C-alpha positions in Angstrom: 28.9 154.9 217.0 28.1 154.8 221.0 28.0 152.1 223.0 24.6 151.7 224.6 22.3 149.2 223.4 19.9 150.3 220.4 17.4 148.6 218.3 17.7 149.1 214.5 15.1 148.9 212.4 16.9 145.6 209.5 15.8 145.2 206.1 14.5 141.9 206.0 15.8 139.3 203.4 13.1 136.6 202.7 14.0 133.4 200.9 14.7 130.8 203.7 11.8 128.3 204.8 13.9 127.3 208.0 16.7 129.5 209.9 19.6 130.5 208.3 22.7 129.2 209.2 25.8 131.2 207.5 26.2 134.2 205.4 28.9 135.4 203.4 29.1 138.8 201.5 31.3 139.6 198.2 34.2 141.9 198.3 34.1 142.0 194.6 30.6 142.9 194.0 29.2 144.9 197.1 25.9 144.0 197.7 25.9 140.5 196.8 25.2 138.4 199.7 24.7 134.7 199.7 23.1 132.7 202.6 22.8 129.1 203.6 20.0 127.2 205.7 18.8 124.5 207.7 16.1 124.3 204.8 19.2 122.8 202.4 18.6 125.8 200.4 21.3 128.6 199.4 19.7 131.9 198.9 21.5 134.8 196.7 20.6 138.5 197.1 21.3 141.8 195.6 20.9 144.4 198.2 20.1 147.1 195.4 16.6 144.9 194.9 13.7 143.7 197.1 13.3 140.7 196.5 15.6 137.3 196.7 17.6 136.7 193.1 17.5 133.4 193.1 17.3 130.1 195.6 19.2 126.9 195.1 18.1 123.7 196.6 21.5 121.8 197.4 19.1 118.6 197.8 21.3 117.1 200.5 19.9 118.3 203.6 20.8 121.2 205.9 23.5 123.2 204.9 26.3 124.2 207.5 28.8 126.4 206.0 29.3 128.5 202.6 32.3 130.3 200.7 33.1 132.1 197.9 35.9 130.1 195.6 39.3 132.3 195.6 38.9 134.9 192.8 35.8 134.3 191.2 32.4 135.0 193.4 30.2 132.9 190.7 31.3 129.8 192.4 30.3 129.1 196.1 31.4 126.0 197.9 28.6 124.5 200.6 29.1 122.1 203.0 25.8 119.5 203.7 26.5 116.4 205.9 29.9 115.1 205.3 30.1 116.1 201.6 31.5 119.7 200.3 30.3 120.5 196.9 31.0 123.4 194.5 28.1 125.4 193.0 28.2 127.6 189.6 25.5 130.0 190.7 25.4 131.8 187.5 22.8 129.6 186.5 20.3 130.9 190.0 17.7 127.7 190.7 19.4 125.7 188.3 22.9 125.6 189.5 24.6 122.4 189.2 27.6 121.2 191.5 30.8 121.1 189.4 32.9 119.3 192.2 32.2 117.2 195.2 34.2 116.1 198.0 33.1 113.4 200.6 36.4 112.9 203.0 35.1 114.2 206.0 33.3 110.9 208.2 31.1 113.1 210.2 29.2 116.1 209.9 30.9 119.3 208.3 30.6 122.2 210.5 32.8 124.9 208.7 34.8 125.2 205.5 37.2 127.7 204.6 39.2 128.6 201.3 42.7 129.7 201.1 42.3 132.9 198.9 45.9 131.9 197.4 46.2 128.5 196.9 42.9 127.3 196.6 43.0 124.5 199.4 40.1 123.8 201.3 39.8 123.3 205.0 36.7 121.3 206.2 36.2 120.6 210.1 33.8 118.3 211.3 32.2 116.8 214.5 34.8 114.1 215.2 37.2 117.0 215.6 39.0 115.9 212.0 40.3 118.8 210.0 40.4 117.7 206.2 42.7 119.9 204.0 41.3 119.4 200.3 43.4 120.7 197.2 40.4 121.8 195.1 43.2 122.7 191.9 44.4 118.8 191.9 40.5 117.5 193.6 42.5 115.8 195.8 42.5 115.4 199.6 45.9 116.9 200.6 46.1 116.5 204.2 44.4 115.1 207.5 45.1 117.1 210.3 44.4 115.2 213.7 45.6 115.3 217.6 44.3 118.5 218.5 40.6 118.4 219.4 39.3 115.9 221.1 35.8 116.5 220.3 33.9 118.5 217.9 35.6 121.0 215.7 33.3 124.0 214.9 35.6 126.6 213.1 38.4 127.2 210.9 40.3 130.2 209.2 43.4 130.2 207.2 45.9 133.0 208.0 46.5 135.4 205.1 49.6 136.7 205.6 51.5 133.4 206.7 51.8 130.8 204.3 50.7 127.0 205.5 49.3 128.5 208.4 45.6 127.4 209.7 43.6 127.9 212.9 41.2 125.7 214.0 38.5 125.9 217.2 36.4 123.2 218.9 33.6 122.4 221.4 36.9 120.9 223.2 37.8 124.7 224.3 40.8 124.4 222.4 42.1 127.0 219.7 45.1 125.4 217.7 47.4 126.8 215.2 48.3 124.5 212.7 51.4 124.3 209.8 49.0 122.1 207.4 51.7 121.7 204.9 53.5 119.4 207.4 50.5 118.4 209.3 52.1 119.9 212.5 50.4 121.6 215.2 52.3 125.0 216.5 50.2 125.7 219.3 47.1 124.3 221.3 45.4 127.2 224.1 43.0 125.2 226.0 40.8 127.6 227.6 39.4 124.5 229.8 42.6 124.4 231.6 44.8 127.6 231.1 42.8 130.4 230.6 43.0 132.2 234.5 41.6 135.2 233.6 38.3 134.7 235.2 36.5 137.1 232.8 33.9 134.5 231.6 30.6 133.1 233.1 31.6 130.6 235.4 28.9 128.5 234.6 29.5 128.3 230.9 32.4 126.5 229.7 34.8 128.1 227.2 33.8 126.4 224.1 35.0 127.7 220.7 32.1 128.5 218.7 33.9 130.6 216.0 37.3 132.1 215.0 37.9 135.0 212.9 41.0 136.4 211.0 41.0 139.6 209.3 42.3 139.3 205.5 45.2 141.7 206.1 47.5 142.5 208.9 48.0 146.2 208.0 44.8 147.9 210.0 44.8 151.3 211.1 48.0 152.1 209.7 49.4 149.4 211.8 50.4 145.4 211.4 48.1 143.5 213.9 48.5 139.5 213.2 45.6 138.7 215.2 42.6 136.3 215.6 39.4 136.8 217.5 37.5 133.9 219.3 33.9 133.6 220.2 33.7 131.6 223.5 30.8 129.8 225.1 31.2 131.8 228.1 30.3 135.0 226.6 34.0 136.1 225.6 35.5 137.4 222.9 39.2 136.8 223.1 41.6 138.9 220.5 45.1 136.7 220.4 48.2 138.5 218.8 49.4 135.2 216.9 53.2 136.3 216.6 53.3 136.5 220.8 51.6 133.0 221.1 54.2 131.3 218.6 56.8 133.3 220.5 55.7 131.9 223.9 56.2 128.2 222.8 59.3 128.7 221.0 61.4 130.8 223.5 62.0 130.2 226.8 60.1 132.2 229.2 60.7 133.5 233.0 58.2 132.8 235.1 57.8 136.4 236.5 55.3 137.4 234.2 53.0 134.4 234.6 53.9 132.7 231.4 51.4 132.6 228.7 48.0 132.4 230.7 46.4 135.3 229.6 47.2 139.3 229.9 50.9 139.0 230.8 52.3 138.9 227.3 54.7 142.1 226.5 53.3 145.0 226.0 51.4 145.3 222.6 51.1 141.5 222.9 48.6 140.4 225.4 46.0 138.5 224.7 42.7 140.6 225.1 39.0 139.7 226.8 36.0 141.3 225.4 33.6 140.3 227.9 30.4 141.6 230.1 32.3 143.6 232.5 32.8 146.0 229.3 29.5 145.8 228.2 29.5 142.3 226.1 27.5 139.2 225.9 25.5 137.4 228.8 25.6 134.3 226.9 27.5 132.3 224.3 29.3 134.0 221.9 28.0 132.3 218.5 30.3 134.1 215.9 32.5 136.7 215.3 34.0 139.0 212.8 36.6 141.6 211.4 34.2 144.6 209.3 35.0 144.9 205.7 33.5 148.3 205.5 35.2 151.6 205.7 38.8 151.1 207.3 38.8 147.3 207.1 39.2 145.9 210.1 38.8 148.7 212.1 35.9 147.0 214.1 35.3 143.5 215.7 31.8 142.4 215.2 30.0 139.5 217.3 27.0 138.0 218.1 25.5 135.9 220.3 23.1 133.7 222.1 21.8 136.7 224.1 20.2 138.0 220.9 22.7 140.7 220.5 25.3 142.1 218.5 28.5 143.7 219.5 30.6 146.1 217.7 33.9 146.4 219.6 36.8 148.8 219.3 39.5 146.1 219.8 42.2 147.7 218.9 41.6 150.3 221.8 43.3 147.5 224.3 46.7 147.7 221.9 47.0 150.9 223.0 47.3 152.5 226.7 47.0 156.2 225.2 43.6 154.8 223.5 42.3 152.8 226.4 41.7 155.9 228.7 39.5 157.8 225.7 38.0 155.2 223.9 35.2 152.6 225.4 35.8 148.8 224.3 32.2 148.7 222.7 31.5 150.7 220.1 27.4 149.5 219.5 25.1 147.2 220.8 22.2 146.0 218.8 19.3 143.9 220.1 18.5 141.4 217.3 15.7 139.9 219.2 16.8 136.4 218.3 19.8 134.2 218.9 22.3 134.9 216.7 23.6 132.0 214.4 26.4 133.8 211.9 27.1 137.4 210.5 29.0 139.0 208.2 29.9 142.4 206.7 29.4 144.1 203.0 31.9 146.5 201.9 29.5 149.2 201.3 28.8 152.3 203.0 25.4 151.5 203.9 23.6 148.0 204.7 26.9 146.7 205.4 25.8 144.1 208.6 24.2 140.9 207.5 22.9 139.1 210.2 21.7 135.1 210.6 19.4 134.0 213.3 16.9 131.7 214.5 14.2 132.9 212.2 13.6 132.2 208.4 14.6 135.7 207.7 18.1 137.3 206.7 18.3 140.8 208.1 20.5 143.6 207.0 21.3 146.6 209.3 23.2 149.8 208.4 25.7 150.6 211.3 
């Protein structure tokens, strides 16, 4: 890979009649991809085949988010409006919902499932976070008090029991102990980020967050979270460092927890236009699942580009002088809504943009 912008020719997956909103790729069945759209459809693709495998009409309006059931990719959870439904997708277009949850009062923006406990999080436009126990099929917790407006994204932390991260259009990121409905820390990019690395005219809204599925990456332990910001910045947070900053007294000599002033190896890093990054809001971010899992951080933006980052470069002073932050820039032609990667050697980047077509790239 090279850092220069490239216009790669994608494979085009047709099935939606309106813009695709979300896509997920199976880790157990390489090449199996599921997408959702504003048309209320869920499309199933097998990348070994040319055409869409099947299309499911959810019949509940636009589908904002989808995720696989833990340990069983025959079931997909989907959010539409204020509802979360679980579909058995083995019957294709004849699929029926096997579970339905309607605990959110406002439109759901994203859902996420804890891979170990089958607990599901649903975040909505009024800033609420609903924690649903899908084993007992009941509402477990309601998390409030972190977000003052739209909560846009959520992810569980695989290596830390009871930990959940949320991000919102109030420019805040929160880490929760959801078992106790307690905030562990809140980062407010609207007032605390003194890096001046973003675009001054665009607020640092949090559009998306990503957590790698393991903390063992590139032969080391990285307990991190990536944040896609509205000012064009992709942040990488060291979660342990952020927790230490709020649980331990810190000297003011280092500038507190305002940004890059953490101890060596613990710093909060910013990947922005000065490193070849986005020139408009970053809409989504994901860690790579192909090759060495988590090696690359991949972001998509409203500038119609996808950026592939050597994110770990910033954690090592030796590497920083030898490796560019940006590994690859891809011209997508349309604003990017969502992206994911597949654990395959080819056709490993799947992109949903504002067109009706899901695009697949080999990077």
